[in-house]
C-alpha positions, -999 to +999 in steps of 0.1 A: +354-414-699+330-445-708+301-433-726+268-453-733+252-440-767+220-451-772+206-439-808+192-458-836+204-435-864+237-450-879+250-420-892+244-399-861+259-427-840+290-431-864+294-393-861+292-390-823+315-418-817+342-403-841+336-371-824+340-384-788+367-413-795+390-386-809+389-369-778+399-401-759+365-412-746+352-449-748+320-454-763+296-481-763+269-480-789+234-495-786+206-490-812+174-497-789+163-487-756+162-522-744+197-529-756+209-496-737+194-509-709+209-543-710+245-526-716+242-508-684+232-536-663+265-551-675+289-524-676+294-491-656+294-458-676+303-422-667+276-406-691+246-419-710+236-400-743+202-410-750+180-404-783+140-401-779+126-419-808+137-453-811+123-491-813+110-510-786+117-487-757+117-448-764+144-427-750+119-410-725+110-442-709+148-453-709+160-421-693+135-427-665+149-464-659+181-452-659+176-423-634+156-447-610+182-474-613+218-453-618+210-420-601+243-408-601+248-414-639+250-379-660+222-382-688+224-362-720+189-365-741+191-358-777+164-356-803+155-344-837+116-348-828+091-364-851+091-344-886+050-350-882+049-326-853+054-288-857+072-285-821+100-308-836+120-322-807+110-295-780+083-315-766+104-346-766+134-329-750+110-315-722+096-348-717+133-362-713+139-333-687+111-344-669+121-383-669+153-373-653+178-362-679+204-336-670+209-319-704+190-318-736+203-310-771+178-308-801+192-322-836+207-312-855+235-296-836+270-285-840+299-303-826+306-276-800+272-277-788+274-312-785+303-309-764+291-282-741+258-302-735+281-330-724+297-308-701+266-294-689+251-327-681+282-337-660+284-303-643+246-301-636+243-336-623+275-330-599+260-299-585+224-312-585 
């Protein structure tokens, strides 16, 4: 599976790329929303994994753009939230669902939960 990963946290990206590539997936990493949007204009993907808090275009806006332009693309939204917000990532994740994400996952998460969320995004998208 070819996966677009958009997250500005280099440590999270390195971990997720490792988890995905050892399972045979091809991962294209981008660190901003605009870079993610540019990547998907030039290549096709089987799944997008999008963080919320990023420079230049946040993940909520990116998810909305992806859903409008690529309605068949499964999207997994991930967020650790904003440390200044008491709700953590929950509000952001709710907004990502509203923008069109198929599945969301709050950071930090376990590897098994991440893999289950990917399956959920793909399965939800195919059923919907």
